[in-house]
N, CA, C and O of each residue as an XYZ file, in Angstrom:
564
protein
N     -63.927      9.481    -62.661
C     -63.657     10.588    -63.354
C     -62.457     11.258    -62.610
O     -62.330     11.124    -61.393
N     -61.555     12.001    -63.386
C     -60.487     12.680    -62.931
C     -60.535     14.274    -63.226
O     -61.276     14.701    -64.111
N     -59.855     14.994    -62.584
C     -59.806     16.346    -62.867
C     -58.289     16.893    -62.698
O     -57.494     16.206    -62.057
N     -57.935     17.965    -63.196
C     -56.435     18.232    -62.839
C     -55.891     18.308    -61.357
O     -54.703     18.162    -61.069
N     -56.825     18.536    -60.524
C     -56.647     18.541    -59.013
C     -55.683     19.828    -58.378
O     -55.315     19.865    -57.204
N     -55.420     20.670    -59.215
C     -54.593     21.822    -58.727
C     -55.197     23.083    -59.069
O     -55.760     23.215    -60.156
N     -55.131     23.961    -58.286
C     -55.457     25.343    -58.638
C     -54.365     26.306    -58.322
O     -54.011     26.491    -57.158
N     -53.795     26.955    -59.386
C     -52.627     27.728    -59.213
C     -51.403     26.943    -58.751
O     -50.591     27.433    -57.966
N     -51.291     25.738    -59.246
C     -50.357     24.874    -58.812
C     -50.378     24.277    -57.514
O     -49.393     23.606    -57.205
N     -51.371     24.399    -56.646
C     -51.542     24.020    -55.458
C     -52.736     22.955    -55.343
O     -53.810     23.194    -55.896
N     -52.516     21.706    -54.572
C     -53.578     20.904    -54.464
C     -54.606     21.375    -53.689
O     -54.303     21.966    -52.652
N     -55.935     21.212    -54.024
C     -56.919     21.657    -53.213
C     -58.231     20.863    -53.477
O     -58.390     20.273    -54.546
N     -59.131     20.855    -52.532
C     -60.454     20.432    -52.668
C     -61.383     21.544    -53.047
O     -61.438     22.524    -52.305
N     -62.148     21.489    -54.170
C     -62.905     22.486    -54.653
C     -64.429     21.915    -54.565
O     -64.721     20.770    -54.911
N     -65.262     22.762    -54.109
C     -66.757     22.392    -53.930
C     -67.386     23.394    -55.043
O     -67.335     24.624    -55.043
N     -67.924     22.628    -55.881
C     -68.854     23.551    -56.868
C     -70.331     23.429    -56.407
O     -70.881     22.349    -56.191
N     -70.877     24.559    -56.288
C     -72.192     24.649    -55.790
C     -73.069     25.513    -56.893
O     -72.594     26.147    -57.836
N     -74.320     25.397    -56.581
C     -75.347     26.113    -57.553
C     -75.272     27.513    -56.877
O     -75.499     27.567    -55.669
N     -74.985     28.598    -57.529
C     -74.735     29.964    -56.925
C     -76.190     30.486    -56.624
O     -76.400     31.323    -55.746
N     -77.121     29.971    -57.360
C     -78.510     30.567    -57.157
C     -79.418     29.876    -56.087
O     -80.574     30.214    -55.830
N     -78.730     28.872    -55.512
C     -79.590     27.851    -54.480
C     -79.276     28.474    -53.045
O     -78.119     28.702    -52.691
N     -80.241     28.698    -52.348
C     -80.064     29.148    -51.068
C     -79.406     28.007    -50.120
O     -78.588     28.283    -49.242
N     -79.853     26.706    -50.398
C     -79.354     25.723    -49.586
C     -77.801     25.679    -49.786
O     -77.038     25.534    -48.831
N     -77.375     25.813    -51.081
C     -75.948     25.720    -51.304
C     -75.139     26.984    -50.836
O     -73.929     26.934    -50.614
N     -75.898     28.118    -50.703
C     -75.177     29.272    -50.249
C     -75.092     29.002    -48.626
O     -74.091     29.431    -48.052
N     -75.917     28.432    -47.997
C     -76.033     28.104    -46.566
C     -74.902     27.019    -46.397
O     -74.173     26.997    -45.405
N     -74.817     26.194    -47.352
C     -73.693     25.056    -47.175
C     -72.345     25.796    -47.108
O     -71.551     25.501    -46.215
N     -72.089     26.629    -47.904
C     -70.758     27.468    -47.933
C     -70.575     28.034    -46.531
O     -69.550     27.845    -45.876
N     -71.598     28.722    -46.115
C     -71.427     29.420    -44.753
C     -71.265     28.475    -43.671
O     -70.695     28.793    -42.627
N     -71.748     27.317    -43.883
C     -71.791     26.318    -42.828
C     -70.139     25.613    -42.878
O     -69.460     25.382    -41.878
N     -69.829     25.421    -43.954
C     -68.297     24.711    -44.206
C     -67.294     25.552    -43.782
O     -66.401     25.109    -43.060
N     -67.319     26.970    -44.210
C     -66.011     27.761    -43.790
C     -65.606     27.678    -42.461
O     -64.441     27.435    -42.146
N     -66.614     27.891    -41.570
C     -66.025     28.007    -40.048
C     -65.620     26.775    -39.556
O     -64.917     26.731    -38.547
N     -66.024     25.607    -40.228
C     -65.865     24.276    -39.731
C     -64.597     23.854    -40.529
O     -64.226     22.705    -40.289
N     -63.797     24.615    -41.506
C     -62.812     24.227    -42.179
C     -61.765     25.301    -41.960
O     -61.463     26.091    -42.854
N     -61.174     25.316    -40.660
C     -60.391     26.499    -40.369
C     -59.107     26.421    -41.082
O     -58.475     27.466    -41.242
N     -58.620     25.244    -41.554
C     -57.366     25.136    -42.416
C     -57.526     25.589    -43.839
O     -56.577     25.616    -44.622
N     -58.709     25.933    -44.145
C     -59.113     26.334    -45.523
C     -58.842     25.170    -46.631
O     -58.314     25.418    -47.714
N     -59.193     24.096    -46.301
C     -59.023     22.942    -47.370
C     -59.801     22.941    -48.469
O     -59.490     22.310    -49.479
N     -61.030     23.749    -48.349
C     -61.989     23.730    -49.309
C     -61.765     24.996    -49.980
O     -61.371     25.959    -49.322
N     -61.993     25.094    -51.318
C     -62.250     26.201    -52.003
C     -63.592     26.189    -52.662
O     -64.141     25.094    -52.775
N     -64.162     27.202    -53.088
C     -65.445     27.089    -53.655
C     -65.574     27.754    -55.123
O     -64.759     28.569    -55.555
N     -66.649     27.322    -55.795
C     -66.914     27.962    -57.011
C     -68.313     27.799    -57.465
O     -68.779     26.673    -57.292
N     -69.059     28.660    -57.993
C     -70.272     28.310    -58.498
C     -70.352     27.606    -59.844
O     -69.548     27.884    -60.733
N     -71.309     26.698    -60.006
C     -71.313     25.941    -61.143
C     -71.573     26.930    -62.428
O     -71.241     26.547    -63.550
N     -72.160     28.177    -62.234
C     -72.389     29.049    -63.287
C     -71.262     29.942    -63.584
O     -71.241     30.580    -64.637
N     -70.316     30.021    -62.703
C     -69.042     30.834    -63.030
C     -68.287     30.315    -64.099
O     -68.395     29.136    -64.438
N     -67.494     31.151    -64.682
C     -66.374     30.617    -65.662
C     -65.558     29.510    -65.232
O     -65.431     28.499    -65.923
N     -64.882     29.698    -63.876
C     -64.224     28.675    -63.310
C     -64.829     27.379    -63.074
O     -64.277     26.311    -63.337
N     -66.069     27.520    -62.532
C     -66.895     26.413    -62.342
C     -67.192     25.500    -63.523
O     -67.052     24.277    -63.501
N     -67.663     26.302    -64.670
C     -67.836     25.592    -65.845
C     -66.633     25.005    -66.631
O     -66.733     24.006    -67.343
N     -65.478     25.714    -66.442
C     -64.109     25.072    -66.920
C     -63.804     23.811    -66.180
O     -63.355     22.824    -66.764
N     -64.052     23.838    -64.856
C     -63.758     22.733    -64.001
C     -64.677     21.384    -64.417
O     -64.254     20.243    -64.604
N     -65.867     21.797    -64.492
C     -66.792     20.764    -64.901
C     -66.284     20.140    -66.229
O     -66.039     18.936    -66.310
N     -66.142     20.959    -67.216
C     -65.592     20.501    -68.597
C     -64.379     19.549    -68.249
O     -64.448     18.354    -68.538
N     -63.301     20.070    -67.645
C     -62.278     19.404    -67.221
C     -62.306     17.861    -66.545
O     -61.459     16.974    -66.645
N     -63.514     17.862    -65.862
C     -63.980     16.627    -65.088
C     -64.687     15.800    -65.998
O     -64.948     14.650    -65.646
N     -65.097     16.282    -67.310
C     -65.855     15.396    -68.148
C     -67.511     15.540    -67.958
O     -68.279     14.774    -68.540
N     -67.908     16.463    -67.197
C     -69.240     16.686    -66.798
C     -69.907     17.950    -67.646
O     -69.245     18.970    -67.842
N     -71.009     17.835    -68.041
C     -71.702     18.860    -68.806
C     -71.783     20.036    -68.100
O     -72.464     20.105    -67.077
N     -71.066     21.117    -68.603
C     -71.246     22.555    -67.952
C     -72.398     23.215    -67.588
O     -72.403     24.155    -66.793
N     -73.452     22.733    -68.173
C     -74.793     23.288    -67.946
C     -75.615     22.418    -66.998
O     -76.835     22.580    -66.972
N     -75.028     21.503    -66.215
C     -75.858     20.623    -65.343
C     -75.781     21.238    -64.049
O     -74.670     21.223    -63.519
N     -76.749     21.786    -63.418
C     -76.825     22.670    -62.309
C     -77.433     21.998    -61.118
O     -77.680     22.673    -60.118
N     -77.696     20.695    -61.154
C     -78.730     20.068    -60.142
C     -77.846     19.283    -59.145
O     -78.466     18.541    -58.382
N     -76.421     19.326    -59.018
C     -75.810     18.516    -58.266
C     -74.571     19.392    -57.556
O     -73.996     20.320    -58.125
N     -74.275     18.927    -56.226
C     -73.054     19.430    -55.884
C     -71.855     18.590    -56.436
O     -71.982     17.383    -56.641
N     -70.686     19.264    -56.672
C     -69.630     18.462    -57.181
C     -68.273     18.778    -56.374
O     -67.842     19.929    -56.309
N     -67.676     17.773    -55.810
C     -66.306     17.953    -55.082
C     -65.191     17.429    -56.027
O     -65.175     16.271    -56.444
N     -64.357     18.272    -56.301
C     -63.164     17.902    -56.842
C     -61.985     17.812    -55.856
O     -61.508     18.841    -55.377
N     -61.512     16.592    -55.548
C     -60.656     16.230    -54.568
C     -59.571     15.162    -54.811
O     -59.882     14.005    -55.093
N     -58.344     15.554    -54.701
C     -57.211     14.515    -54.867
C     -57.344     13.962    -56.201
O     -57.170     12.760    -56.399
N     -57.671     14.848    -57.209
C     -57.828     14.219    -58.675
C     -59.049     13.480    -59.050
O     -59.132     13.036    -60.196
N     -60.023     13.299    -58.189
C     -61.108     12.522    -58.262
C     -62.258     13.436    -58.183
O     -62.253     14.465    -57.508
N     -63.450     12.935    -59.049
C     -64.738     13.833    -59.094
C     -65.714     13.145    -58.239
O     -65.946     11.952    -58.437
N     -66.354     13.851    -57.227
C     -67.415     13.208    -56.487
C     -68.656     13.995    -56.628
O     -68.593     15.224    -56.643
N     -69.764     13.380    -56.731
C     -71.032     14.124    -56.862
C     -72.033     13.708    -56.005
O     -71.727     12.703    -55.364
N     -73.287     14.225    -55.759
C     -74.272     14.038    -54.881
C     -73.984     13.556    -53.580
O     -73.186     14.209    -52.908
N     -74.461     12.588    -53.129
C     -74.259     12.119    -51.897
C     -72.681     11.897    -51.327
O     -72.212     12.220    -50.235
N     -72.116     11.307    -52.335
C     -70.487     11.197    -52.021
C     -69.861     12.438    -51.796
O     -68.990     12.512    -50.929
N     -70.212     13.497    -52.509
C     -69.610     14.795    -52.423
C     -69.770     15.178    -50.938
O     -68.810     15.424    -50.207
N     -71.173     15.212    -50.517
C     -71.662     15.656    -49.151
C     -70.896     14.936    -48.225
O     -70.170     15.563    -47.454
N     -70.952     13.630    -48.183
C     -70.317     12.865    -47.088
C     -68.661     13.060    -47.128
O     -68.036     12.889    -46.081
N     -68.006     13.399    -48.279
C     -66.707     13.595    -48.240
C     -66.387     14.921    -47.815
O     -65.234     15.066    -47.410
N     -67.204     16.021    -47.810
C     -66.964     17.277    -47.128
C     -67.313     17.147    -45.643
O     -66.581     17.730    -44.843
N     -68.375     16.429    -45.186
C     -68.507     16.433    -43.676
C     -67.404     15.690    -42.990
O     -67.041     16.051    -41.870
N     -66.793     14.569    -43.658
C     -65.792     13.891    -42.979
C     -64.531     14.734    -42.592
O     -63.855     14.362    -41.632
N     -64.196     15.824    -43.280
C     -63.239     16.723    -43.165
C     -63.500     17.994    -42.403
O     -62.677     18.908    -42.369
N     -64.600     18.028    -41.827
C     -65.106     19.133    -41.036
C     -64.627     19.005    -39.547
O     -64.430     17.915    -39.009
N     -64.475     20.086    -38.999
C     -64.137     19.939    -37.514
C     -65.391     19.850    -36.616
O     -66.487     20.296    -36.953
N     -65.147     19.268    -35.506
C     -66.240     19.068    -34.558
C     -66.900     17.665    -34.767
O     -66.147     16.820    -35.250
N     -68.036     17.320    -34.517
C     -68.672     16.075    -34.438
C     -69.287     15.693    -36.022
O     -69.834     14.614    -36.251
N     -69.132     16.575    -36.874
C     -69.580     16.351    -38.120
C     -69.194     15.132    -39.058
O     -69.931     14.660    -39.923
N     -67.868     14.687    -38.731
C     -67.579     13.504    -39.412
C     -68.290     12.206    -38.977
O     -68.196     11.175    -39.642
N     -68.962     12.288    -37.902
C     -69.760     11.113    -37.361
C     -70.913     10.814    -38.480
O     -71.378      9.686    -38.647
N     -71.289     11.885    -39.173
C     -72.230     11.527    -40.180
C     -71.882     10.593    -41.408
O     -72.697     10.189    -42.238
N     -70.656     10.349    -41.379
C     -70.080      9.303    -42.276
C     -70.541      7.985    -41.952
O     -70.218      7.079    -42.720
N     -71.257      7.716    -40.922
C     -72.092      6.390    -40.898
C     -72.873      6.145    -41.940
O     -73.178      4.994    -42.253
N     -73.313      7.281    -42.638
C     -74.337      7.254    -43.724
C     -73.680      6.627    -44.866
O     -74.403      6.336    -45.818
N     -72.319      6.346    -44.942
C     -71.609      5.579    -45.986
C     -72.264      4.106    -45.976
O     -72.148      3.371    -46.956
N     -72.920      3.735    -44.880
C     -73.354      2.286    -44.794
C     -74.596      2.161    -45.641
O     -74.941      1.063    -46.075
N     -75.290      3.290    -45.888
C     -76.463      3.327    -46.791
C     -75.982      3.153    -48.178
O     -75.114      3.892    -48.644
N     -76.583      2.094    -48.916
C     -75.995      1.920    -50.351
C     -76.064      3.175    -51.336
O     -77.082      3.865    -51.397
N     -75.080      3.398    -51.999
C     -74.953      4.724    -52.680
C     -76.212      4.767    -53.624
O     -76.690      5.898    -53.713
N     -76.755      3.948    -54.232
C     -78.069      4.113    -55.128
C     -79.110      4.680    -54.245
O     -79.734      5.681    -54.597
N     -79.315      4.125    -53.177
C     -80.350      4.721    -52.206
C     -80.100      6.187    -51.726
O     -81.009      7.017    -51.733
N     -78.792      6.482    -51.297
C     -78.350      7.752    -50.824
C     -78.508      8.702    -51.943
O     -78.973      9.817    -51.709
N     -78.136      8.336    -53.227
C     -78.412      9.289    -54.317
C     -79.627      9.583    -54.712
O     -79.891     10.699    -55.159
N     -80.562      8.578    -54.596
C     -82.153      8.758    -54.823
C     -82.634      9.829    -53.665
O     -83.413     10.735    -53.960
N     -82.198      9.691    -52.535
C     -82.610     10.715    -51.421
C     -82.205     11.962    -51.736
O     -82.966     12.926    -51.648
N     -80.744     12.069    -52.204
C     -80.267     13.259    -52.619
C     -80.984     13.990    -53.795
O     -81.330     15.169    -53.719
N     -81.163     13.267    -54.797
C     -81.994     13.657    -55.955
C     -83.562     14.163    -55.544
O     -84.081     15.151    -56.064
N     -84.147     13.421    -54.644
C     -85.339     13.936    -54.311
C     -85.225     15.245    -53.633
O     -85.929     16.208    -53.939
N     -84.268     15.263    -52.647
C     -84.158     16.819    -51.930
C     -83.661     17.699    -53.116
O     -84.225     18.788    -53.223
N     -82.752     17.414    -53.965
C     -82.454     18.443    -54.838
C     -83.582     18.898    -55.719
O     -83.734     20.089    -55.991
N     -84.365     17.962    -56.159
C     -85.529     18.474    -56.990
C     -86.516     19.356    -56.147
O     -87.369     19.971    -56.787
N     -86.500     19.456    -55.109
C     -87.434     20.222    -54.221
C     -86.766     21.387    -53.506
O     -87.469     22.113    -52.804
N     -85.556     21.605    -53.620
C     -84.822     22.509    -52.828
C     -85.173     24.016    -53.165
O     -85.096     24.849    -52.262
N     -85.509     24.340    -54.284
C     -85.970     25.590    -54.611
C     -87.297     25.972    -54.131
O     -87.538     27.128    -53.784
N     -88.213     24.982    -54.099
C     -89.679     25.019    -53.633
C     -89.520     25.189    -52.123
O     -90.184     26.056    -51.556
N     -88.706     24.438    -51.464
C     -88.754     24.516    -50.044
C     -87.795     25.527    -49.432
O     -87.980     25.832    -48.254
N     -86.813     26.065    -50.092
C     -85.868     26.896    -49.539
C     -85.517     28.261    -50.284
O     -84.771     29.137    -49.847
N     -86.159     28.268    -51.421
C     -86.192     29.424    -52.286
C     -84.956     29.495    -53.261
O     -84.156     28.561    -53.314
N     -84.826     30.598    -54.011
C     -83.818     30.699    -54.997
C     -83.301     32.058    -55.022
O     -84.119     32.956    -54.824
N     -82.165     32.345    -55.218
C     -81.685     33.691    -55.399
C     -81.922     34.089    -56.625
O     -81.924     33.298    -57.568
N     -82.177     35.536    -56.770
C     -82.366     36.146    -58.080
C     -81.057     36.224    -58.961
O     -81.099     36.406    -60.178
N     -79.903     36.073    -58.246
C     -78.794     36.324    -58.913
C     -77.710     35.364    -58.280
O     -77.847     34.986    -57.117
N     -76.611     34.963    -59.063
C     -75.550     34.140    -58.449
C     -74.963     34.725    -57.081
O     -74.857     35.930    -56.854
N     -74.617     33.753    -56.245
C     -73.993     34.087    -54.922
C     -72.759     35.004    -55.276
O     -71.965     34.677    -56.159
N     -72.635     36.178    -54.539
C     -71.626     37.086    -54.514
C     -71.011     36.904    -53.125
O     -71.600     37.291    -52.115
N     -69.712     36.256    -53.092
C     -69.203     36.025    -51.613
C     -69.020     37.471    -50.845
O     -68.679     38.490    -51.446
N     -69.268     37.426    -49.574
C     -68.804     38.383    -48.686
C     -67.369     38.593    -48.554
O     -66.625     37.625    -48.707
N     -66.875     39.784    -48.278
C     -65.341     39.835    -48.189
C     -64.636     38.881    -47.431
O     -63.480     38.577    -47.728
N     -65.343     38.291    -46.303
C     -64.571     37.240    -45.713
C     -64.573     35.934    -46.449
O     -63.643     35.149    -46.266
N     -65.502     35.663    -47.224
C     -65.535     34.432    -48.084
C     -64.905     34.678    -49.344
O     -64.639     33.637    -49.943
N     -64.592     35.705    -49.915
C     -64.092     35.952    -51.277
C     -62.774     35.169    -51.314
O     -62.699     34.377    -52.253
N     -61.822     35.220    -50.569
C     -60.396     34.450    -50.802
C     -60.747     32.998    -51.029
O     -59.963     32.308    -51.681
N     -61.843     32.486    -50.553
C     -62.101     31.002    -50.833
C     -62.684     30.738    -52.121
O     -62.855     29.564    -52.450
N     -63.026     31.719    -52.927
C     -63.814     31.458    -54.184
C     -62.822     31.591    -55.128
O     -61.937     32.433    -54.983
N     -62.872     30.769    -56.192
C     -62.154     30.776    -57.549
C     -62.462     31.964    -58.399
O     -61.543     32.450    -59.058
N     -63.678     32.492    -58.453
C     -64.029     33.481    -59.393
C     -64.516     34.738    -58.278
O     -64.911     35.822    -58.705
């Protein structure tokens, strides 16, 4: 699948997350300090920008059970999105790319099992993520 690949005329990797998910909120707060060049922008799946980008990517705008990475004109979901993010982080995190050796169907089954339990294990926010002032420039909405 493809997406336009540009935000305000500039190429960028966009990570779409569930704004009500505590794990997704933690993920943003984990990625930002390990992405000092600001290669990743963020949007919640529930936001107008997130819904628009999902539609442009040919994905249903009401599907909130997966992380989506829009990068270099391509759409990556589930385990592929996670691994593509970690490979571009600073520090030792790119070493986790060894997980590419696990066949994608198995990786995605594990991802889906975790995603199905994430609210039960880590909770859910009552409202969508509102970025702090230091994170706000990295969010599309």
